[in-house]
MARDO-585929 format. One record per residue: y, x, z of N, C-alpha, C, O in turn; residue in three letters. Coordinates in steps of 0.2 Angstrom, whole numbers, padded with zeros to 4 digits, always signed. Example, Ala and Ser with C-alpha at 12.3 -4.5 7.8 and 13.67 -1.06 7.14 Angstrom:
! MARDO-585929
-0028+0066+0039-0022+0062+0039-0016+0066+0039-0017+0071+0042ala;-0011+0064+0035-0005+0068+0036+0000+0064+0039+0006+0067+0040ser;
//
This chain:
! MARDO-585929
+0339+0329+0513+0342+0329+0520+0346+0336+0520+0343+0341+0519met;+0352+0335+0521+0356+0341+0521+0355+0345+0528+0353+0342+0533ala;+0357+0351+0528+0356+0355+0534+0361+0353+0539+0359+0354+0545leu;+0367+0350+0537+0372+0348+0542+0369+0342+0547+0370+0341+0552asp;+0364+0338+0544+0361+0333+0547+0356+0335+0552+0355+0332+0557glu;+0353+0341+0551+0348+0343+0555+0351+0347+0561+0348+0347+0566leu;+0357+0350+0560+0360+0354+0565+0365+0350+0569+0371+0351+0568gln;+0362+0346+0573+0366+0342+0578+0368+0345+0584+0363+0349+0587lys;+0373+0344+0587+0375+0347+0594+0370+0344+0599+0368+0338+0598pro;+0369+0348+0604+0365+0345+0610+0369+0339+0613+0375+0340+0614asn;+0365+0334+0614+0368+0328+0617+0365+0328+0625+0359+0328+0626ile;+0370+0327+0629+0368+0326+0636+0369+0332+0640+0372+0337+0638gly;+0367+0332+0646+0368+0337+0651+0362+0341+0653+0357+0337+0654lys;+0362+0347+0652+0355+0351+0653+0354+0350+0661+0358+0349+0665pro;+0347+0352+0662+0345+0351+0669+0348+0356+0674+0349+0354+0680glu;+0349+0362+0672+0352+0366+0676+0359+0365+0678+0362+0366+0684phe;+0363+0361+0674+0370+0359+0675+0370+0353+0680+0375+0352+0684ala;+0365+0349+0680+0364+0343+0685+0361+0345+0691+0360+0341+0696ser;+0359+0352+0692+0356+0354+0699+0349+0352+0699+0346+0353+0705gly;+0346+0350+0694+0338+0348+0694+0334+0354+0694+0328+0354+0696arg;+0336+0360+0691+0332+0366+0691+0333+0370+0697+0338+0373+0699ser;+0327+0370+0701+0327+0373+0707+0322+0379+0707+0318+0380+0702thr;+0322+0383+0712+0317+0389+0712+0310+0386+0712+0306+0389+0709arg;+0309+0381+0716+0302+0378+0716+0299+0376+0709+0294+0377+0708glu;+0304+0372+0706+0302+0370+0699+0301+0376+0694+0296+0376+0690arg;+0304+0381+0695+0303+0387+0691+0297+0391+0692+0293+0393+0688lys;+0295+0391+0699+0289+0394+0701+0283+0390+0698+0278+0393+0696val;+0283+0383+0699+0278+0379+0696+0278+0379+0689+0272+0379+0686trp;+0283+0381+0685+0283+0381+0678+0279+0388+0676+0275+0388+0671ala;+0280+0393+0680+0277+0399+0679+0269+0399+0680+0265+0401+0676ile;+0268+0395+0686+0261+0394+0687+0257+0390+0682+0251+0391+0680val;+0261+0385+0679+0258+0381+0674+0256+0385+0668+0251+0384+0665thr;+0261+0389+0666+0260+0394+0660+0254+0398+0661+0250+0399+0656thr;+0254+0401+0667+0248+0406+0668+0241+0402+0668+0236+0405+0666val;+0241+0396+0671+0235+0393+0672+0232+0390+0665+0227+0391+0664ala;+0237+0388+0661+0235+0386+0655+0233+0391+0650+0228+0391+0646phe;+0236+0397+0651+0234+0403+0647+0227+0405+0649+0222+0407+0645ala;+0225+0405+0656+0218+0406+0658+0213+0401+0656+0208+0403+0654ile;+0215+0395+0655+0211+0390+0653+0209+0391+0645+0203+0391+0644phe;+0214+0392+0641+0213+0393+0634+0209+0400+0633+0204+0400+0629trp;+0210+0405+0637+0207+0411+0636+0199+0411+0638+0195+0413+0634phe;+0198+0407+0644+0191+0406+0646+0188+0401+0641+0182+0402+0640ala;+0192+0396+0639+0189+0391+0634+0186+0394+0628+0181+0392+0625gly;+0190+0399+0625+0188+0403+0619+0181+0406+0620+0177+0406+0616leu;+0180+0409+0626+0174+0412+0628+0168+0407+0629+0162+0408+0627phe;+0170+0401+0632+0165+0396+0632+0163+0393+0625+0157+0392+0624val;+0168+0393+0621+0166+0390+0614+0162+0396+0610+0157+0394+0607ala;+0163+0402+0611+0159+0407+0608+0152+0407+0611+0148+0408+0607ala;+0152+0406+0617+0145+0405+0620+0141+0399+0618+0135+0400+0617gly;+0144+0394+0616+0141+0388+0614+0139+0389+0607+0134+0386+0605leu;+0143+0393+0603+0141+0394+0596+0137+0400+0595+0135+0402+0589phe;+0135+0403+0600+0130+0409+0600+0133+0415+0598+0130+0420+0596gly;+0140+0416+0598+0143+0422+0596+0143+0427+0602+0144+0433+0601gln;+0142+0425+0608+0142+0429+0614+0138+0426+0619+0137+0420+0619gln;+0136+0430+0624+0131+0427+0629+0136+0422+0634+0141+0424+0635ser;+0132+0417+0636+0136+0412+0640+0135+0414+0647+0130+0416+0649met;+0141+0413+0651+0141+0414+0658+0144+0408+0661+0149+0405+0659ser;+0141+0407+0667+0144+0401+0671+0151+0402+0674+0155+0398+0675trp;+0153+0409+0674+0159+0410+0677+0165+0409+0672+0170+0407+0674thr;+0164+0409+0666+0169+0407+0661+0170+0400+0661+0176+0398+0660thr;+0165+0396+0662+0166+0389+0662+0170+0387+0668+0174+0382+0668ala;+0168+0390+0674+0171+0388+0680+0179+0390+0680+0183+0387+0682val;+0180+0396+0677+0187+0399+0676+0191+0394+0671+0197+0393+0673leu;+0188+0391+0666+0191+0387+0662+0193+0380+0665+0198+0378+0665ala;+0188+0378+0669+0189+0372+0673+0195+0372+0678+0199+0368+0679ala;+0195+0378+0682+0200+0379+0687+0206+0380+0684+0211+0378+0686val;+0207+0384+0678+0213+0385+0674+0216+0378+0672+0222+0377+0673gly;+0212+0373+0670+0214+0367+0668+0216+0363+0673+0222+0360+0673leu;+0213+0363+0679+0214+0359+0685+0221+0361+0688+0225+0357+0689ala;+0222+0368+0688+0228+0370+0691+0234+0369+0687+0239+0368+0689val;+0233+0370+0680+0238+0369+0675+0240+0362+0675+0246+0361+0675gly;+0236+0357+0676+0238+0350+0676+0241+0348+0682+0246+0345+0682leu;+0239+0351+0688+0242+0350+0694+0249+0353+0694+0254+0350+0696tyr;+0250+0359+0692+0257+0362+0692+0261+0359+0687+0267+0358+0688ala;+0259+0356+0681+0263+0352+0677+0266+0346+0680+0271+0344+0679arg;+0261+0343+0684+0264+0337+0687+0269+0339+0692+0274+0335+0693arg;+0269+0344+0696+0274+0346+0700+0280+0348+0697+0286+0347+0700lys;+0280+0351+0691+0286+0352+0687+0290+0346+0685+0296+0345+0686val;+0286+0341+0683+0289+0334+0681+0291+0330+0686+0294+0325+0685asp;+0289+0331+0693+0290+0327+0698+0298+0327+0699+0301+0332+0699ala;+0300+0321+0701+0308+0321+0702+0309+0321+0709+0315+0321+0711asp;
//
């Protein structure tokens, strides 16, 4: 496969050009990113606690669950039309 076949121009109109990118969607996108970062960070501590590398605390499990719930909710808000 040649490099020219991989480098195709963008097809279609970007969301900001069609007026779909609003301030609300940008805020929800930031909330999504932060919530999923909290979920993965706390999830690593939960996994370490399950495998015995670190003491297990209930707060990390709650933080991981809250991060996942908020992240999924915010992602739905970003994708809503």
